[in-house]
C-alpha positions as CSV (number, residue, x, y, z in Angstrom):
1,X,-25.7,24.4,-12.4
2,X,-22.6,25.0,-10.3
3,X,-23.9,22.6,-7.6
4,X,-24.5,19.9,-10.2
5,X,-21.0,20.3,-11.6
6,X,-19.4,20.2,-8.1
7,X,-21.4,17.1,-7.3
8,X,-20.4,15.4,-10.6
9,X,-16.7,16.2,-9.9
10,X,-16.9,14.8,-6.4
11,X,-18.6,11.6,-7.5
12,X,-16.0,11.2,-10.3
13,X,-13.2,11.6,-7.8
14,X,-14.9,9.0,-5.6
15,X,-15.1,6.6,-8.5
16,X,-11.4,7.2,-9.3
17,X,-10.4,6.2,-5.8
18,X,-12.6,3.1,-5.9
19,X,-10.9,2.1,-9.2
20,X,-7.4,2.8,-7.6
21,X,-8.3,0.6,-4.6
22,X,-9.4,-2.2,-6.9
23,X,-6.2,-1.9,-8.9
24,X,-4.2,-2.1,-5.7
25,X,-6.1,-5.1,-4.5
26,X,-5.4,-6.9,-7.8
27,X,-1.7,-5.8,-8.2
28,X,-0.2,-6.0,-4.7
29,X,1.2,-9.3,-3.6
30,X,0.8,-9.5,0.2
31,X,-2.2,-9.2,2.4
32,X,-1.2,-6.1,4.3
33,X,-0.5,-4.1,1.1
34,X,-3.8,-5.2,-0.4
35,X,-5.6,-4.2,2.8
36,X,-3.9,-0.8,2.9
37,X,-4.8,0.0,-0.7
38,X,-8.3,-1.2,-0.4
39,X,-9.3,0.4,2.9
40,X,-7.7,3.7,2.3
41,X,-8.9,4.2,-1.2
42,X,-12.4,2.9,-0.7
43,X,-13.0,5.0,2.4
44,X,-11.8,8.1,0.6
45,X,-13.8,7.2,-2.5
46,X,-16.9,6.7,-0.5
47,X,-16.3,10.0,1.3
48,X,-16.2,11.8,-2.0
49,X,-19.3,10.1,-3.3
50,X,-21.1,11.0,-0.1
51,X,-20.1,14.6,-0.3
52,X,-21.3,14.7,-3.9
53,X,-24.6,13.2,-2.8
54,X,-24.8,15.7,0.1
55,X,-24.8,18.5,-2.4
56,X,-27.8,17.0,-4.1
57,X,-29.7,16.2,-0.9
58,X,-33.0,17.9,-0.4
59,X,-33.1,18.2,3.4
60,X,-30.9,18.0,6.5
61,X,-32.1,14.6,7.6
62,X,-30.8,13.1,4.3
63,X,-27.5,14.7,4.9
64,X,-27.3,13.3,8.4
65,X,-28.2,9.8,7.1
66,X,-25.5,10.0,4.4
67,X,-22.8,11.1,6.8
68,X,-23.8,8.4,9.3
69,X,-23.5,5.7,6.6
70,X,-20.1,7.0,5.8
71,X,-19.0,7.1,9.4
72,X,-20.3,3.6,10.1
73,X,-18.6,2.3,6.9
74,X,-15.2,3.8,7.9
75,X,-15.5,2.3,11.4
76,X,-16.5,-1.2,10.0
77,X,-13.7,-1.1,7.4
78,X,-11.1,-0.2,9.9
79,X,-12.2,-3.0,12.3
80,X,-12.3,-5.6,9.6
81,X,-9.0,-4.6,8.2
82,X,-7.4,-4.8,11.7
83,X,-8.9,-8.3,12.2
84,X,-7.7,-9.5,8.8
85,X,-4.2,-8.0,9.3
86,X,-3.8,-9.8,12.7
87,X,-5.0,-13.1,11.2
88,X,-2.5,-12.8,8.4
89,X,0.5,-12.4,10.7
90,X,2.5,-15.5,11.4
91,X,1.6,-17.1,14.8
92,X,5.0,-16.2,16.4
93,X,4.5,-12.5,15.5
94,X,0.9,-12.2,16.9
95,X,0.5,-10.1,20.1
């Protein structure tokens, strides 16, 4: 019962951060602010959802797979955000 409640709270927190990231994507005006809102909130939201799912996992292998998915998503999101941010810079400001 307590494990189910903790899992539900973590998943609800993850959904909150996903909604907050979406609101930031829609409301902010420039590319860099949108990227910041989206990558930070979505990575944190996915982290909470993964932690909630880990509490419901039946075995250790499922936990490892969930954490690996989270890690790979964080790495991919950071890489893509960096590429988009560099592309959005004016040509004279690019390194």
